[in-house]
Every structure is written in structure tokens, then in C-alpha cells.
C-alpha angles and dihedrals in degrees: 000000000000129000115270090229103039141008097264122116112274115248094183131037128195126192130196126166091350095306114121122200124186128209131191119226094264096049092043090056091047092052093047090051091050091050093047090055096043125115089227092062092046089051091049091050090052092048095052095035097229114197126194116251092210 
């Protein structure tokens, strides 16, 4: 499988409702960084009251 964003070989694959999308290492890291900085994730953390275990 190829990366959804470029032509490199996909390192990671995600499936939802029968649709599979592949991501190479670089694009996977970019997406994780974007999600980590998103307001949606901050809102979710607030809703479930996540506390660090460290």
C-alpha cells in the first residue's frame, strides 16, 4: 500500500468503515503532531480529565 499523501510505501494503515488509508513514517508523524496540537484533543482531555502518571 502507498502513502495517502505521497508515493512512498505506507508504514501505517488505518481502517474505518471498510476504508483503508496508508501513511508513510514522515506523514504519520506529521499527522500525530497536528492531532497533539489540536483543540479537539485538548477538549477531549478536559472532558475525560486525563492526568499524567509521571
